C-alpha positions as CSV (number, residue, x, y, z in Angstrom):
1,M,0.0,0.0,0.0
2,K,2.8,2.4,1.0
3,E,4.6,1.7,-2.3
4,K,1.5,2.3,-4.3
5,F,0.9,5.6,-2.5
6,L,4.5,6.8,-3.1
7,K,4.2,5.7,-6.8
8,F,1.1,7.9,-7.1
9,I,2.3,11.1,-5.4
10,L,5.8,10.9,-7.1
11,N,4.4,10.5,-10.6
12,P,3.6,13.8,-12.2
13,K,1.2,12.2,-14.6
14,Y,-1.1,11.3,-11.8
15,I,-0.8,14.6,-10.0
16,F,-1.3,16.5,-13.3
17,G,-4.5,14.4,-13.8
18,V,-5.7,15.4,-10.3
19,Y,-5.3,19.1,-11.4
20,L,-7.4,18.6,-14.5
21,I,-10.1,16.9,-12.5
22,V,-10.0,19.7,-9.9
23,A,-10.3,22.2,-12.7
24,L,-13.5,20.7,-14.0
25,V,-15.0,19.9,-10.6
26,T,-14.4,23.4,-9.2
27,A,-15.8,25.0,-12.4
28,L,-19.0,22.9,-12.4
29,S,-19.5,23.3,-8.6
30,K,-19.3,27.0,-8.9
31,Y,-21.6,27.1,-12.0
32,S,-24.2,24.9,-10.2
33,R,-24.6,27.6,-7.5
34,G,-25.8,30.1,-10.1
35,N,-24.3,33.3,-8.6
36,S,-20.8,32.0,-8.0
37,I,-19.2,32.7,-11.4
38,N,-19.0,36.5,-11.1
39,N,-15.3,36.6,-12.1
40,Y,-15.9,34.6,-15.2
41,L,-18.8,36.9,-16.1
42,I,-16.5,39.9,-15.8
43,F,-13.9,38.1,-18.0
44,K,-16.3,37.0,-20.7
45,N,-17.8,40.5,-20.9
46,V,-14.4,42.0,-21.5
47,F,-14.9,40.5,-25.0
48,F,-18.5,41.6,-25.4
49,N,-17.9,45.1,-24.1
50,T,-14.9,45.4,-26.5
51,L,-17.1,44.2,-29.3
52,H,-19.8,46.8,-28.5
53,E,-17.2,49.4,-27.6
54,R,-18.4,49.9,-24.0
55,N,-16.0,51.1,-21.4
56,L,-14.2,48.0,-20.0
57,Y,-13.7,49.4,-16.5
58,L,-17.1,50.7,-15.5
59,Q,-19.4,48.6,-13.4
60,Y,-22.4,46.8,-15.1
61,P,-24.6,45.6,-12.3
62,D,-27.0,44.0,-14.7
63,L,-24.2,41.7,-16.0
64,Y,-21.9,41.3,-13.0
65,Q,-20.6,42.7,-9.7
66,D,-17.4,44.7,-9.3
67,S,-15.3,45.8,-12.3
68,N,-12.7,44.5,-14.7
69,H,-9.0,45.3,-14.2
70,Y,-7.4,43.4,-17.2
71,G,-6.1,45.0,-20.4
72,I,-8.1,45.0,-23.6
73,F,-5.9,42.3,-25.1
74,F,-7.5,40.0,-22.6
75,S,-10.7,40.2,-24.8
76,T,-8.8,38.2,-27.5
77,L,-7.8,35.5,-25.1
78,I,-11.2,35.1,-23.5
79,A,-13.1,35.3,-26.8
80,P,-13.3,31.6,-27.6
81,F,-14.6,30.8,-24.1
82,A,-17.0,33.8,-24.0
83,L,-18.7,32.5,-27.2
84,M,-19.5,29.2,-25.5
85,P,-22.4,28.4,-23.1
86,D,-21.3,29.5,-19.6
87,W,-21.1,25.9,-18.3
88,M,-18.7,24.9,-21.1
89,G,-16.8,28.2,-21.1
90,I,-15.9,28.1,-17.4
91,C,-14.8,24.5,-17.6
92,L,-12.6,25.0,-20.6
93,W,-11.3,28.3,-19.2
94,N,-10.2,26.5,-16.0
95,V,-8.7,23.6,-18.0
96,A,-6.8,25.9,-20.3
97,N,-5.2,27.9,-17.4
98,T,-4.4,24.6,-15.7
99,A,-2.8,23.1,-18.7
100,V,-0.5,26.1,-19.2
101,F,0.6,25.8,-15.5
102,L,1.2,22.1,-15.7
103,Y,3.2,22.6,-18.9
104,A,5.4,25.1,-17.1
105,I,6.1,22.7,-14.3
106,Y,6.8,20.0,-16.9
107,K,9.4,22.2,-18.5
108,L,11.3,22.8,-15.3
109,P,14.7,21.1,-15.1
110,L,13.7,18.9,-12.2
111,S,13.4,15.1,-11.8
112,E,9.9,13.5,-12.3
113,P,9.4,13.0,-8.5
114,K,10.3,16.7,-7.9
115,K,7.8,17.9,-10.5
116,A,5.1,15.8,-8.9
117,L,5.8,17.2,-5.5
118,F,6.1,20.7,-6.9
119,A,2.5,20.3,-8.2
120,L,1.3,18.6,-5.1
121,F,2.6,21.4,-2.8
122,C,1.0,24.0,-5.0
123,L,-2.4,22.2,-5.2
124,Q,-4.1,24.1,-2.3
125,E,-3.1,27.5,-3.8
126,Y,-4.2,26.3,-7.2
127,I,-7.6,25.3,-5.9
128,T,-8.0,28.7,-4.2
129,S,-7.2,30.5,-7.5
130,S,-9.2,28.2,-9.7
131,L,-12.3,28.6,-7.6
132,Y,-12.3,32.2,-8.7
133,F,-11.4,31.4,-12.3
134,Q,-8.3,33.5,-11.8
135,F,-5.8,34.2,-14.7
136,N,-3.1,34.0,-12.0
137,V,-2.7,30.3,-12.7
138,A,-1.7,31.0,-16.3
139,L,0.2,34.2,-15.4
140,V,2.7,32.3,-13.1
141,A,3.1,29.7,-15.8
142,L,3.9,32.5,-18.4
143,L,6.5,34.0,-16.0
144,M,8.1,30.6,-15.5
145,L,8.1,29.8,-19.2
146,A,9.6,33.2,-20.1
147,A,12.6,32.3,-17.9
148,I,12.8,28.7,-19.1
149,Y,12.7,29.8,-22.8
150,I,15.5,32.2,-22.2
151,Y,17.8,29.5,-21.0
152,E,16.8,27.4,-24.0
153,N,17.7,30.3,-26.3
154,K,14.1,30.6,-27.5
155,E,13.9,34.3,-27.5
156,V,10.7,34.7,-29.5
157,K,8.8,32.3,-27.2
158,S,10.1,34.0,-24.1
159,A,9.1,37.4,-25.4
160,T,5.7,36.1,-26.3
161,A,5.1,34.7,-22.8
162,T,6.2,38.0,-21.2
163,M,4.1,40.2,-23.5
164,I,0.9,38.1,-22.9
165,G,1.5,38.7,-19.2
166,I,2.1,42.5,-19.6
167,F,-0.9,43.0,-21.9
168,V,-3.3,41.1,-19.7
169,K,-2.2,42.0,-16.2
170,I,0.5,44.6,-15.5
171,Y,2.2,42.1,-13.2
172,G,3.6,40.4,-16.3
173,I,6.3,43.1,-16.7
174,V,8.4,41.3,-14.1
175,G,9.1,38.8,-16.8
176,L,11.8,41.2,-17.9
177,A,13.7,40.4,-14.8
178,Q,15.4,37.6,-16.8
179,F,16.6,40.1,-19.5
180,F,20.2,40.1,-18.4
181,F,20.5,36.3,-19.0
182,I,19.4,36.6,-22.7
183,K,22.2,35.7,-25.1
184,N,20.7,37.2,-28.3
185,K,19.2,40.4,-26.8
186,F,18.7,42.0,-30.2
187,K,16.4,39.1,-31.3
188,Y,14.5,39.3,-28.1
189,I,14.0,43.1,-28.3
190,I,12.9,43.0,-32.0
191,S,10.5,40.1,-31.5
192,G,9.2,41.7,-28.3
193,I,8.4,44.9,-30.1
194,A,6.8,43.0,-33.0
195,I,4.6,41.0,-30.6
196,A,3.7,44.1,-28.6
197,I,2.5,45.8,-31.8
198,L,0.5,42.7,-32.8
199,F,-1.2,42.4,-29.3
200,F,-1.9,46.2,-29.4
201,T,-3.6,46.1,-32.7
202,V,-5.5,42.7,-32.6
203,P,-8.5,44.1,-30.6
204,M,-8.9,46.8,-33.2
205,L,-10.1,44.1,-35.6
206,Y,-13.3,43.7,-33.7
207,S,-13.6,47.2,-32.2
208,S,-11.8,50.4,-33.4
209,P,-8.4,52.1,-33.0
210,G,-10.0,54.9,-31.0
211,F,-11.7,52.6,-28.6
212,V,-8.5,50.6,-28.0
213,L,-6.5,53.7,-27.3
214,Q,-9.1,55.0,-24.9
215,S,-9.2,51.6,-23.2
216,Y,-5.5,51.8,-22.4
217,A,-6.0,55.2,-20.8
218,D,-9.0,53.9,-18.9
219,W,-7.0,50.9,-17.8
220,F,-4.3,52.8,-16.2
221,Q,-6.8,55.1,-14.5
222,S,-8.7,52.1,-13.1
223,L,-5.4,50.6,-11.7
224,A,-4.5,53.8,-10.0
225,E,-8.0,54.0,-8.3
226,K,-7.9,50.3,-7.4
227,N,-4.5,50.7,-5.7
228,G,-6.0,53.3,-3.3
229,Q,-9.0,51.1,-2.6
230,N,-6.8,48.1,-1.8
231,Q,-5.0,49.7,1.0
232,G,-8.0,49.7,3.4
233,L,-7.3,47.9,6.7
234,T,-10.2,45.6,6.2
235,S,-9.7,44.9,2.5
236,Y,-9.4,41.3,1.3
237,Q,-6.6,42.6,-0.8
238,D,-3.2,44.1,0.2
239,I,-2.1,40.7,1.4
240,S,1.5,41.8,1.0
241,L,4.5,43.0,2.9
242,M,3.0,46.5,2.9
243,G,-0.3,45.1,4.1
244,V,1.3,43.4,7.0
245,V,3.0,46.6,8.2
246,R,0.0,48.8,7.5
247,R,-2.4,46.6,9.4
248,I,-0.1,46.0,12.4
249,A,0.5,49.7,12.5
250,G,-3.2,50.5,12.0
251,D,-2.4,53.1,9.4
252,A,-3.8,52.6,5.8
253,D,-2.1,55.7,4.6
254,I,1.5,54.4,4.7
255,S,2.6,54.8,1.1
256,N,3.8,51.9,-1.1
257,L,6.7,54.1,-2.1
258,Y,8.4,53.6,1.3
259,F,8.4,49.8,0.8
260,L,9.4,49.9,-2.9
261,G,12.2,52.3,-2.0
262,F,14.0,49.6,-0.1
263,G,12.4,46.5,-1.8
264,V,13.4,47.3,-5.4
265,P,17.1,47.9,-4.5
266,I,17.2,44.6,-2.5
267,F,15.5,42.8,-5.4
268,L,18.1,44.2,-7.9
269,L,21.2,43.6,-5.7
270,P,21.9,40.0,-6.8
271,Y,22.4,41.2,-10.3
272,I,25.8,42.4,-9.3
273,R,26.9,38.7,-9.3
274,V,27.6,38.7,-13.1
275,K,29.8,35.5,-12.9
276,Q,26.8,33.6,-11.7
277,Y,24.6,34.5,-14.7
278,K,25.7,31.4,-16.6
279,N,24.3,29.0,-14.0
280,Y,20.7,27.9,-14.7
281,A,20.2,27.5,-10.9
282,F,21.0,31.2,-10.4
283,Q,18.5,32.2,-13.1
284,L,15.9,30.0,-11.5
285,M,16.6,31.6,-8.1
286,I,16.1,35.0,-9.7
287,L,12.8,33.7,-11.0
288,A,11.8,32.5,-7.5
289,S,12.7,36.0,-6.1
290,T,10.6,37.6,-8.9
291,L,7.5,35.5,-8.3
292,L,7.7,36.3,-4.6
293,F,8.5,40.0,-5.1
294,V,5.7,40.7,-7.5
295,V,3.1,39.5,-4.9
296,L,4.7,40.8,-1.7
297,F,5.2,44.3,-3.1
298,S,1.7,44.8,-4.6
299,S,-1.3,46.2,-2.8
300,S,-3.5,44.2,-5.3
301,S,-2.4,40.9,-3.9
302,E,-5.2,38.8,-2.6
303,S,-5.5,35.2,-1.6
304,P,-5.9,33.7,-5.1
305,T,-2.8,35.7,-6.2
306,Y,-0.6,33.5,-3.9
307,I,-0.3,30.7,-6.5
308,I,2.4,33.0,-8.0
309,A,4.3,33.4,-4.7
310,V,4.0,29.8,-3.7
311,A,5.3,28.6,-7.1
312,G,8.4,30.8,-6.4
313,V,8.8,29.1,-3.0
314,M,8.7,25.7,-4.7
315,I,11.4,26.7,-7.2
316,W,13.6,27.8,-4.3
317,F,13.0,24.6,-2.4
318,F,13.4,22.1,-5.1
319,I,16.7,23.4,-6.5
320,Q,18.4,23.1,-3.1
321,K,21.1,20.4,-3.0
322,E,20.9,20.1,0.8
323,R,17.6,20.7,2.5
324,T,18.5,21.8,6.0
325,P,16.0,21.8,8.8
326,L,15.6,25.5,8.3
327,V,14.8,25.2,4.6
328,T,12.4,22.3,5.3
329,G,10.8,24.2,8.2
330,L,10.2,27.3,6.0
331,L,8.5,25.1,3.4
332,I,6.2,23.7,6.0
333,F,5.5,27.2,7.4
334,V,4.5,28.3,3.9
335,I,2.3,25.3,3.3
336,I,0.5,25.7,6.6
337,L,0.1,29.4,7.1
338,T,0.1,30.6,3.5
339,S,-1.6,27.8,1.5
340,F,-4.0,26.6,4.2
341,S,-4.8,30.0,5.8
342,T,-8.2,30.2,4.1
343,S,-9.1,26.5,4.7
344,D,-10.9,24.8,7.6
345,L,-7.5,24.0,9.1
346,F,-7.8,27.3,11.0
347,P,-10.9,28.2,13.1
348,K,-13.1,31.0,11.7
349,Y,-12.2,33.2,14.6
350,V,-8.4,32.9,14.0
351,K,-8.9,33.5,10.3
352,E,-11.0,36.7,10.9
353,H,-9.2,38.2,13.9
354,F,-5.6,37.3,13.1
355,I,-4.9,35.9,9.6
356,H,-7.1,38.3,7.7
357,K,-6.8,41.2,10.0
358,Y,-3.0,41.3,9.8
359,S,-2.5,39.8,6.3
360,L,-0.6,36.9,8.0
361,K,-0.9,34.8,4.8
362,A,2.0,36.9,3.5
363,V,4.4,36.4,6.4
364,P,5.9,33.0,5.5
365,C,6.6,34.2,1.9
366,I,8.2,37.4,3.2
367,I,10.6,35.3,5.2
368,V,11.4,33.0,2.3
369,W,12.0,36.0,0.0
370,F,14.6,37.4,2.3
371,R,16.2,33.9,2.5
372,V,16.2,33.8,-1.3
373,I,17.9,37.2,-1.5
374,Y,20.5,36.0,1.0
375,E,21.2,32.9,-1.0
376,L,21.4,34.9,-4.3
377,L,24.1,37.1,-2.7
378,T,26.2,34.4,-1.0
379,K,25.9,31.0,-2.6
380,N,27.9,29.3,-5.3
381,F,25.2,28.2,-7.7
382,E,27.4,25.8,-9.5
383,K,28.1,23.8,-6.3
384,D,25.3,24.4,-3.9
385,Y,22.2,23.7,-6.1
386,T,21.0,20.8,-8.2
387,L,18.8,20.6,-11.3
388,N,17.6,17.0,-11.3
């Protein structure tokens, strides 16, 4: 029995199969409740609002609650699903996002058992994100693939992955963190520009140039307004380093600039180790830092966003050659407090009065990020890490 269990959890094919089943089950369970697919309704109407040239960032209470915060290019991605019946569209949307994420894990330079465990340890965060039909599942995959393709000298594919992220959700810009590792920078830049022009113009085919231009102006305005709303002390967003400090201090007006003022230099500091650039493990550790940074230093971070940060934690953990008690302890801390903070593992009172109130979901990832930075600045990535 024990051997069969180990064979199951250490085989990525089985774990990947579980993901696809979860994708379908979560979608159908939400659809069956009737009013539980609000995010998907927002997403699909990005396409229909573009088609009818209606402002993408206003609220439409007759169609859905809340408002859209994705770029107009997202209308192109969601179009095939939006044209389907809702029950089919939400299922295939979840499956498509899941498939991209699983492909990114498959492409990592890890052994088969490590890929299986990587997926297994991300499963709880994946479920949280998929329940809300979040694009974050695909976004983290795109950021991972952008880095992997750079190491494989596939500049066009890397640029494409990064540009999709940027044009859908501004988070995607952190894909450029891998730029210094590109061998053929000219090819990457030219292909990136060409792809950006393509993505910019495609929505014009079913709307108009004027509407697309206005939509980008509206998008940036909506993001600025959303940032201010996120910083409330009772918001279900701002689960970030800034959110932890603001909520402990009881001051929602502490500016993000204070945190970015020290966070960005710390994030960039490892790039001084130019001799380490050639090591794939160093590049992957930069990717881990990037995935953590983009969540921890954003006031828009919410619980479903943490699939991005936790994937970064897994990259950090699985390339370790020696897993010390500290490293293993940090992984367990992340799994318990970050991944299961919204589950029934914690009593409702604890979740409401401590985890939510002080954005404690972010704390384990904050500690891991500083650990990642320490390793980036001090370790020999040719000797201290393994890629199998």
